[in-house]
FIKOLZA-1660 file (N, C-alpha, C; in steps of 0.1 Angstrom, whole numbers, plus 5000, padded with zeros to 4 digits):
% residues 189
   i   px   py   pz ch aa at
   1 5034 5182 4824  A  M  N
   1 5034 5179 4838  A  M CA
   1 5023 5168 4840  A  M  C
   2 5011 5171 4834  A  Y  N
   2 5000 5162 4836  A  Y CA
   2 5004 5147 4833  A  Y  C
   3 5010 5146 4821  A  T  N
   3 5014 5132 4816  A  T CA
   3 5024 5126 4826  A  T  C
   4 5034 5134 4831  A  A  N
   4 5044 5128 4840  A  A CA
   4 5038 5124 4853  A  A  C
   5 5029 5132 4858  A  V  N
   5 5023 5128 4872  A  V CA
   5 5014 5116 4870  A  V  C
   6 5007 5116 4858  A  K  N
   6 4998 5105 4856  A  K CA
   6 5006 5092 4855  A  K  C
   7 5017 5092 4848  A  W  N
   7 5026 5081 4846  A  W CA
   7 5032 5076 4859  A  W  C
   8 5036 5086 4868  A  L  N
   8 5041 5083 4881  A  L CA
   8 5031 5076 4890  A  L  C
   9 5019 5081 4889  A  A  N
   9 5007 5076 4897  A  A CA
   9 5005 5061 4893  A  A  C
  10 5004 5059 4880  A  R  N
  10 5001 5046 4875  A  R CA
  10 5013 5036 4878  A  R  C
  11 5025 5041 4876  A  F  N
  11 5036 5032 4879  A  F CA
  11 5036 5028 4894  A  F  C
  12 5033 5037 4903  A  S  N
  12 5032 5035 4917  A  S CA
  12 5021 5024 4920  A  S  C
  13 5010 5026 4914  A  A  N
  13 4999 5016 4915  A  A CA
  13 5003 5002 4910  A  A  C
  14 5010 5002 4899  A  I  N
  14 5014 4989 4894  A  I CA
  14 5024 4982 4903  A  I  C
  15 5033 4990 4909  A  V  N
  15 5043 4983 4918  A  V CA
  15 5035 4979 4931  A  V  C
  16 5026 4987 4936  A  G  N
  16 5017 4983 4947  A  G CA
  16 5009 4971 4944  A  G  C
  17 5004 4970 4932  A  G  N
  17 4996 4958 4928  A  G CA
  17 5005 4946 4928  A  G  C
  18 5017 4947 4922  A  V  N
  18 5026 4935 4922  A  V CA
  18 5030 4931 4936  A  V  C
  19 5032 4941 4945  A  M  N
  19 5035 4937 4959  A  M CA
  19 5023 4930 4965  A  M  C
  20 5011 4934 4963  A  L  N
  20 4999 4927 4968  A  L CA
  20 4997 4913 4963  A  L  C
  21 5000 4911 4950  A  V  N
  21 4999 4898 4944  A  V CA
  21 5010 4889 4950  A  V  C
  22 5022 4894 4952  A  A  N
  22 5033 4886 4959  A  A CA
  22 5029 4882 4973  A  A  C
  23 5022 4892 4980  A  L  N
  23 5018 4889 4994  A  L CA
  23 5007 4878 4994  A  L  C
  24 4998 4879 4984  A  I  N
  24 4987 4868 4983  A  I CA
  24 4993 4855 4981  A  I  C
  25 5003 4854 4971  A  I  N
  25 5010 4841 4969  A  I CA
  25 5017 4837 4981  A  I  C
  26 5025 4846 4988  A  L  N
  26 5032 4842 5000  A  L CA
  26 5023 4836 5011  A  L  C
  27 5011 4843 5013  A  T  N
  27 5002 4839 5023  A  T CA
  27 4996 4826 5020  A  T  C
  28 4992 4825 5007  A  T  N
  28 4986 4812 5003  A  T CA
  28 4995 4800 5005  A  T  C
  29 5008 4802 5001  A  L  N
  29 5018 4792 5003  A  L CA
  29 5020 4788 5017  A  L  C
  30 5020 4798 5025  A  S  N
  30 5023 4797 5040  A  S CA
  30 5011 4790 5046  A  S  C
  31 4999 4793 5043  A  I  N
  31 4987 4787 5049  A  I CA
  31 4986 4773 5044  A  I  C
  32 4989 4771 5031  A  S  N
  32 4988 4757 5026  A  S CA
  32 4999 4748 5032  A  S  C
  33 5011 4754 5034  A  G  N
  33 5022 4746 5040  A  G CA
  33 5019 4742 5054  A  G  C
  34 5013 4752 5062  A  R  N
  34 5009 4749 5076  A  R CA
  34 4998 4738 5076  A  R  C
  35 4988 4739 5067  A  S  N
  35 4977 4729 5067  A  S CA
  35 4983 4715 5063  A  S  C
  36 4992 4714 5053  A  I  N
  36 4997 4701 5049  A  I CA
  36 5006 4696 5060  A  I  C
  37 5014 4705 5067  A  S  N
  37 5022 4700 5078  A  S CA
  37 5014 4694 5089  A  S  C
  38 5002 4701 5092  A  K  N
  38 4994 4696 5103  A  K CA
  38 4988 4682 5099  A  K  C
  39 4984 4681 5087  A  M  N
  39 4979 4669 5082  A  M CA
  39 4989 4658 5082  A  M  C
  40 5001 4660 5078  A  L  N
  40 5012 4651 5078  A  L CA
  40 5016 4646 5092  A  L  C
  41 5013 4654 5103  A  H  N
  41 5016 4650 5116  A  H CA
  41 5005 4642 5123  A  H  C
  42 4994 4638 5116  A  T  N
  42 4983 4631 5121  A  T CA
  42 4986 4616 5120  A  T  C
  43 4979 4608 5128  A  D  N
  43 4980 4594 5128  A  D CA
  43 4975 4588 5115  A  D  C
  44 4965 4595 5109  A  W  N
  44 4961 4590 5096  A  W CA
  44 4972 4591 5085  A  W  C
  45 4979 4602 5085  A  A  N
  45 4990 4603 5075  A  A CA
  45 5001 4593 5077  A  A  C
  46 5004 4591 5090  A  A  N
  46 5014 4581 5093  A  A CA
  46 5011 4567 5089  A  A  C
  47 4998 4563 5091  A  S  N
  47 4993 4550 5087  A  S CA
  47 4991 4549 5072  A  S  C
  48 4986 4559 5065  A  W  N
  48 4982 4558 5051  A  W CA
  48 4994 4562 5042  A  W  C
  49 5002 4571 5046  A  L  N
  49 5013 4576 5038  A  L CA
  49 5027 4571 5042  A  L  C
  50 5027 4566 5054  A  G  N
  50 5040 4560 5059  A  G CA
  50 5052 4569 5058  A  G  C
  51 5062 4563 5052  A  S  N
  51 5075 4570 5051  A  S CA
  51 5074 4582 5042  A  S  C
  52 5065 4582 5033  A  F  N
  52 5063 4594 5024  A  F CA
  52 5059 4606 5032  A  F  C
  53 5050 4605 5042  A  A  N
  53 5046 4616 5051  A  A CA
  53 5059 4621 5059  A  A  C
  54 5066 4612 5063  A  Q  N
  54 5079 4616 5071  A  Q CA
  54 5088 4623 5062  A  Q  C
  55 5090 4618 5049  A  W  N
  55 5099 4624 5040  A  W CA
  55 5095 4639 5037  A  W  C
  56 5081 4641 5036  A  L  N
  56 5076 4655 5033  A  L CA
  56 5079 4664 5045  A  L  C
  57 5077 4658 5057  A  I  N
  57 5080 4665 5070  A  I CA
  57 5095 4669 5070  A  I  C
  58 5103 4659 5067  A  D  N
  58 5118 4662 5067  A  D CA
  58 5122 4672 5056  A  D  C
  59 5114 4672 5045  A  L  N
  59 5117 4682 5035  A  L CA
  59 5114 4696 5039  A  L  C
  60 5106 4698 5050  A  G  N
  60 5104 4711 5055  A  G CA
  60 5091 4717 5052  A  G  C
  61 5081 4709 5047  A  I  N
  61 5068 4715 5044  A  I CA
  61 5062 4720 5057  A  I  C
  62 5060 4733 5057  A  D  N
  62 5053 4739 5069  A  D CA
  62 5050 4754 5064  A  D  C
  63 5046 4761 5074  A  E  N
  63 5043 4776 5071  A  E CA
  63 5056 4783 5068  A  E  C
  64 5055 4794 5061  A  I  N
  64 5067 4801 5058  A  I CA
  64 5070 4811 5069  A  I  C
  65 5082 4809 5074  A  N  N
  65 5086 4818 5085  A  N CA
  65 5087 4832 5082  A  N  C
  66 5081 4841 5089  A  G  N
  66 5082 4856 5087  A  G CA
  66 5071 4861 5078  A  G  C
  67 5061 4853 5075  A  T  N
  67 5051 4858 5066  A  T CA
  67 5043 4869 5072  A  T  C
  68 5041 4870 5085  A  Y  N
  68 5035 4881 5091  A  Y CA
  68 5043 4894 5089  A  Y  C
  69 5056 4893 5091  A  E  N
  69 5064 4904 5090  A  E CA
  69 5065 4910 5076  A  E  C
  70 5065 4901 5067  A  L  N
  70 5065 4905 5052  A  L CA
  70 5052 4911 5048  A  L  C
  71 5041 4905 5053  A  T  N
  71 5028 4910 5050  A  T CA
  71 5026 4924 5056  A  T  C
  72 5030 4926 5068  A  E  N
  72 5029 4939 5074  A  E CA
  72 5036 4950 5067  A  E  C
  73 5049 4947 5063  A  A  N
  73 5057 4957 5056  A  A CA
  73 5051 4959 5042  A  A  C
  74 5047 4948 5035  A  G  N
  74 5042 4949 5021  A  G CA
  74 5029 4956 5020  A  G  C
  75 5020 4954 5029  A  V  N
  75 5007 4961 5029  A  V CA
  75 5009 4976 5032  A  V  C
  76 5018 4979 5041  A  A  N
  76 5020 4993 5044  A  A CA
  76 5025 5000 5031  A  A  C
  77 5035 4994 5025  A  F  N
  77 5040 5000 5012  A  F CA
  77 5029 5001 5002  A  F  C
  78 5021 4990 5000  A  A  N
  78 5010 4990 4990  A  A CA
  78 5000 5002 4992  A  A  C
  79 4997 5004 5005  A  I  N
  79 4987 5015 5008  A  I CA
  79 4993 5028 5003  A  I  C
  80 5006 5031 5006  A  F  N
  80 5011 5044 5001  A  F CA
  80 5013 5043 4986  A  F  C
  81 5015 5031 4980  A  A  N
  81 5017 5031 4966  A  A CA
  81 5004 5033 4958  A  A  C
  82 4993 5031 4964  A  F  N
  82 4979 5033 4958  A  F CA
  82 4974 5048 4960  A  F  C
  83 4980 5055 4969  A  F  N
  83 4975 5069 4972  A  F CA
  83 4976 5077 4959  A  F  C
  84 4987 5077 4951  A  P  N
  84 4988 5086 4940  A  P CA
  84 4977 5084 4930  A  P  C
  85 4974 5072 4926  A  I  N
  85 4964 5069 4916  A  I CA
  85 4950 5073 4921  A  I  C
  86 4948 5071 4933  A  C  N
  86 4935 5076 4939  A  C CA
  86 4934 5091 4939  A  C  C
  87 4945 5097 4942  A  Q  N
  87 4946 5112 4942  A  Q CA
  87 4944 5117 4928  A  Q  C
  88 4951 5112 4919  A  F  N
  88 4951 5117 4905  A  F CA
  88 4937 5117 4899  A  F  C
  89 4930 5105 4901  A  Y  N
  89 4917 5103 4895  A  Y CA
  89 4906 5107 4904  A  Y  C
  90 4908 5113 4916  A  G  N
  90 4898 5118 4925  A  G CA
  90 4890 5106 4929  A  G  C
  91 4896 5095 4932  A  S  N
  91 4888 5083 4936  A  S CA
  91 4889 5080 4951  A  S  C
  92 4892 5090 4959  A  H  N
  92 4892 5088 4974  A  H CA
  92 4877 5088 4977  A  H  C
  93 4874 5082 4988  A  A  N
  93 4860 5081 4993  A  A CA
  93 4855 5096 4996  A  A  C
  94 4843 5099 4990  A  T  N
  94 4838 5112 4993  A  T CA
  94 4823 5111 4996  A  T  C
  95 4817 5121 5002  A  V  N
  95 4803 5122 5004  A  V CA
  95 4798 5133 4995  A  V  C
  96 4792 5130 4985  A  D  N
  96 4787 5140 4975  A  D CA
  96 4773 5145 4977  A  D  C
  97 4766 5139 4987  A  I  N
  97 4752 5144 4989  A  I CA
  97 4752 5158 4994  A  I  C
  98 4762 5162 5002  A  A  N
  98 4762 5176 5007  A  A CA
  98 4764 5186 4996  A  A  C
  99 4771 5182 4985  A  V  N
  99 4774 5192 4975  A  V CA
  99 4766 5190 4962  A  V  C
 100 4758 5180 4962  A  A  N
 100 4750 5176 4950  A  A CA
 100 4740 5187 4945  A  A  C
 101 4735 5195 4955  A  G  N
 101 4726 5206 4951  A  G CA
 101 4733 5219 4947  A  G  C
 102 4746 5220 4949  A  F  N
 102 4753 5232 4946  A  F CA
 102 4757 5231 4930  A  F  C
 103 4760 5242 4925  A  G  N
 103 4763 5243 4911  A  G CA
 103 4777 5238 4909  A  G  C
 104 4781 5237 4896  A  A  N
 104 4795 5232 4892  A  A CA
 104 4806 5240 4898  A  A  C
 105 4804 5253 4899  A  R  N
 105 4814 5262 4903  A  R CA
 105 4817 5261 4918  A  R  C
 106 4806 5260 4926  A  V  N
 106 4808 5258 4941  A  V CA
 106 4814 5244 4943  A  V  C
 107 4810 5235 4936  A  T  N
 107 4816 5221 4937  A  T CA
 107 4830 5221 4935  A  T  C
 108 4835 5228 4924  A  Q  N
 108 4849 5229 4922  A  Q CA
 108 4857 5236 4932  A  Q  C
 109 4851 5246 4938  A  I  N
 109 4857 5253 4950  A  I CA
 109 4859 5244 4962  A  I  C
 110 4848 5237 4965  A  I  N
 110 4848 5227 4976  A  I CA
 110 4859 5216 4973  A  I  C
 111 4859 5211 4961  A  R  N
 111 4868 5200 4958  A  R CA
 111 4882 5206 4959  A  R  C
 112 4885 5218 4955  A  A  N
 112 4898 5224 4956  A  A CA
 112 4902 5225 4970  A  A  C
 113 4893 5230 4979  A  F  N
 113 4896 5232 4993  A  F CA
 113 4900 5218 4999  A  F  C
 114 4892 5208 4997  A  W  N
 114 4895 5194 5003  A  W CA
 114 4908 5188 4997  A  W  C
 115 4911 5192 4984  A  E  N
 115 4923 5186 4978  A  E CA
 115 4935 5193 4985  A  E  C
 116 4934 5205 4988  A  V  N
 116 4946 5212 4996  A  V CA
 116 4947 5206 5009  A  V  C
 117 4936 5203 5016  A  I  N
 117 4936 5197 5030  A  I CA
 117 4942 5183 5028  A  I  C
 118 4938 5175 5019  A  L  N
 118 4943 5162 5017  A  L CA
 118 4958 5162 5014  A  L  C
 119 4963 5172 5006  A  T  N
 119 4977 5173 5003  A  T CA
 119 4985 5176 5015  A  T  C
 120 4980 5185 5023  A  V  N
 120 4988 5189 5036  A  V CA
 120 4988 5176 5045  A  V  C
 121 4977 5169 5045  A  T  N
 121 4977 5157 5053  A  T CA
 121 4987 5146 5048  A  T  C
 122 4987 5144 5035  A  I  N
 122 4996 5134 5029  A  I CA
 122 5011 5139 5032  A  I  C
 123 5014 5151 5031  A  I  N
 123 5028 5156 5034  A  I CA
 123 5031 5154 5048  A  I  C
 124 5022 5157 5057  A  F  N
 124 5024 5155 5071  A  F CA
 124 5027 5141 5075  A  F  C
 125 5019 5131 5069  A  I  N
 125 5021 5117 5072  A  I CA
 125 5034 5113 5066  A  I  C
 126 5038 5118 5054  A  T  N
 126 5051 5114 5049  A  T CA
 126 5062 5119 5057  A  T  C
 127 5061 5131 5063  A  L  N
 127 5072 5136 5072  A  L CA
 127 5073 5127 5084  A  L  C
 128 5062 5124 5090  A  R  N
 128 5062 5116 5102  A  R CA
 128 5067 5101 5099  A  R  C
 129 5064 5096 5087  A  L  N
 129 5069 5083 5083  A  L CA
 129 5084 5084 5081  A  L  C
 130 5089 5095 5075  A  Y  N
 130 5103 5097 5073  A  Y CA
 130 5110 5097 5087  A  Y  C
 131 5104 5104 5097  A  E  N
 131 5110 5105 5110  A  E CA
 131 5110 5092 5117  A  E  C
 132 5100 5084 5115  A  G  N
 132 5100 5070 5120  A  G CA
 132 5110 5061 5114  A  G  C
 133 5113 5063 5101  A  M  N
 133 5123 5056 5094  A  M CA
 133 5137 5059 5099  A  M  C
 134 5139 5072 5102  A  L  N
 134 5152 5076 5108  A  L CA
 134 5154 5071 5122  A  L  C
 135 5143 5070 5130  A  R  N
 135 5144 5065 5143  A  R CA
 135 5148 5050 5142  A  R  C
 136 5142 5042 5134  A  Y  N
 136 5145 5028 5133  A  Y CA
 136 5159 5026 5126  A  Y  C
 137 5163 5035 5118  A  L  N
 137 5176 5034 5112  A  L CA
 137 5186 5036 5123  A  L  C
 138 5185 5046 5131  A  N  N
 138 5194 5049 5142  A  N CA
 138 5194 5038 5153  A  N  C
 139 5183 5032 5156  A  N  N
 139 5183 5023 5167  A  N CA
 139 5186 5008 5163  A  N  C
 140 5186 5005 5150  A  G  N
 140 5190 4992 5145  A  G CA
 140 5180 4981 5148  A  G  C
 141 5168 4984 5151  A  E  N
 141 5158 4974 5155  A  E CA
 141 5155 4965 5142  A  E  C
 142 5154 4952 5145  A  T  N
 142 5151 4942 5134  A  T CA
 142 5138 4935 5138  A  T  C
 143 5133 4928 5127  A  T  N
 143 5120 4921 5129  A  T CA
 143 5124 4908 5137  A  T  C
 144 5113 4902 5143  A  L  N
 144 5116 4890 5152  A  L CA
 144 5121 4878 5144  A  L  C
 145 5114 4874 5134  A  F  N
 145 5118 4861 5127  A  F CA
 145 5128 4863 5116  A  F  C
 146 5126 4872 5107  A  L  N
 146 5135 4873 5096  A  L CA
 146 5148 4882 5099  A  L  C
 147 5147 4889 5110  A  Q  N
 147 5158 4897 5115  A  Q CA
 147 5162 4908 5104  A  Q  C
 148 5153 4913 5096  A  F  N
 148 5157 4923 5086  A  F CA
 148 5154 4937 5094  A  F  C
 149 5162 4946 5091  A  P  N
 149 5160 4959 5097  A  P CA
 149 5146 4965 5095  A  P  C
 150 5139 4970 5105  A  V  N
 150 5126 4976 5104  A  V CA
 150 5126 4988 5095  A  V  C
 151 5137 4995 5094  A  W  N
 151 5137 5007 5086  A  W CA
 151 5136 5004 5072  A  W  C
 152 5138 4992 5067  A  W  N
 152 5137 4989 5053  A  W CA
 152 5122 4990 5049  A  W  C
 153 5113 4986 5057  A  A  N
 153 5099 4987 5053  A  A CA
 153 5095 5001 5054  A  A  C
 154 5100 5009 5063  A  Y  N
 154 5097 5023 5064  A  Y CA
 154 5102 5030 5052  A  Y  C
 155 5115 5026 5047  A  A  N
 155 5121 5033 5035  A  A CA
 155 5112 5031 5023  A  A  C
 156 5107 5018 5021  A  A  N
 156 5099 5015 5010  A  A CA
 156 5086 5023 5010  A  A  C
 157 5080 5024 5022  A  S  N
 157 5068 5032 5024  A  S CA
 157 5071 5047 5021  A  S  C
 158 5082 5052 5026  A  V  N
 158 5086 5066 5024  A  V CA
 158 5087 5069 5009  A  V  C
 159 5093 5060 5002  A  G  N
 159 5094 5061 4987  A  G CA
 159 5081 5063 4980  A  G  C
 160 5072 5054 4984  A  A  N
 160 5058 5055 4978  A  A CA
 160 5051 5068 4983  A  A  C
 161 5053 5071 4995  A  A  N
 161 5047 5084 5001  A  A CA
 161 5052 5096 4994  A  A  C
 162 5065 5096 4990  A  V  N
 162 5070 5108 4983  A  V CA
 162 5063 5109 4969  A  V  C
 163 5061 5098 4963  A  I  N
 163 5053 5099 4950  A  I CA
 163 5039 5104 4953  A  I  C
 164 5034 5099 4964  A  A  N
 164 5020 5104 4968  A  A CA
 164 5020 5119 4970  A  A  C
 165 5031 5124 4976  A  C  N
 165 5032 5139 4979  A  C CA
 165 5033 5146 4965  A  C  C
 166 5042 5142 4956  A  I  N
 166 5043 5148 4943  A  I CA
 166 5029 5149 4936  A  I  C
 167 5022 5138 4936  A  T  N
 167 5009 5137 4930  A  T CA
 167 4999 5146 4937  A  T  C
 168 5000 5146 4950  A  A  N
 168 4990 5154 4958  A  A CA
 168 4992 5169 4955  A  A  C
 169 5005 5173 4955  A  V  N
 169 5008 5188 4952  A  V CA
 169 5003 5192 4938  A  V  C
 170 5006 5183 4929  A  Y  N
 170 5001 5186 4915  A  Y CA
 170 4986 5187 4914  A  Y  C
 171 4980 5177 4921  A  C  N
 171 4965 5177 4921  A  C CA
 171 4959 5189 4928  A  C  C
 172 4965 5193 4939  A  A  N
 172 4960 5205 4946  A  A CA
 172 4961 5217 4937  A  A  C
 173 4972 5219 4931  A  F  N
 173 4973 5231 4921  A  F CA
 173 4963 5229 4910  A  F  C
 174 4961 5217 4905  A  A  N
 174 4952 5215 4894  A  A CA
 174 4938 5218 4898  A  A  C
 175 4934 5214 4910  A  R  N
 175 4920 5217 4915  A  R CA
 175 4918 5231 4917  A  R  C
 176 4929 5238 4922  A  L  N
 176 4928 5253 4925  A  L CA
 176 4926 5260 4911  A  L  C
 177 4933 5255 4901  A  R  N
 177 4932 5260 4887  A  R CA
 177 4918 5258 4882  A  R  C
 178 4913 5246 4885  A  E  N
 178 4899 5243 4880  A  E CA
 178 4889 5253 4887  A  E  C
 179 4891 5255 4900  A  A  N
 179 4882 5264 4908  A  A CA
 179 4883 5279 4902  A  A  C
 180 4895 5282 4898  A  A  N
 180 4897 5296 4892  A  A CA
 180 4892 5298 4878  A  A  C
 181 4893 5287 4870  A  T  N
 181 4890 5289 4856  A  T CA
 181 4876 5283 4853  A  T  C
 182 4871 5274 4861  A  G  N
 182 4858 5268 4858  A  G CA
 182 4860 5256 4849  A  G  C
 183 4872 5252 4844  A  R  N
 183 4874 5242 4835  A  R CA
 183 4880 5230 4842  A  R  C
 184 4877 5218 4838  A  D  N
 184 4882 5206 4844  A  D CA
 184 4896 5204 4839  A  D  C
 185 4905 5201 4848  A  V  N
 185 4919 5197 4844  A  V CA
 185 4922 5182 4847  A  V  C
 186 4917 5177 4858  A  L  N
 186 4919 5164 4862  A  L CA
 186 4907 5155 4859  A  L  C
 187 4908 5142 4858  A  P  N
 187 4897 5133 4856  A  P CA
 187 4889 5133 4869  A  P  C
 188 4876 5131 4868  A  Q  N
 188 4867 5130 4880  A  Q CA
 188 4863 5116 4883  A  Q  C
 189 4868 5111 4894  A  G  N
 189 4865 5098 4899  A  G CA
 189 4863 5087 4888  A  G  C
% end
């Protein structure tokens, strides 16, 4: 089970990383296109570049329509895609000053407690996300520029959130086992 959950968490993180790289490329192209378009519409471009500037304008060099919509959907997906790897490796932000003076056993019990709380929270968020997806699926709402159904973005995020739930449940049981046995099961941060 350890290997399967580890693989699932890594796979999810890789897909989230690919999404972020794609969004970076999209945003860069959009900003560059907008900047070039502004420059091509200046008097300087008309006098120095002449018909070449107009040819580029006619070619359609400008910002990419719908970049904001794609970025919004993609970042939401990426956030949920990175939850599993953070959960598996215990890499969520923590404040260890409060437990630094306690022994290893007490630290494991505290870690297990918060792992269970985080698991319940992730499951709750996933359920709410799923309900939101169903609402958008039923009302047919689409995005402003690209006109793609809003529920698509929710569905992608729900898929990543389900992987986060699987990982979280496994990690909660693993941390409880650590607290019960005193032996580490999962990697520490």
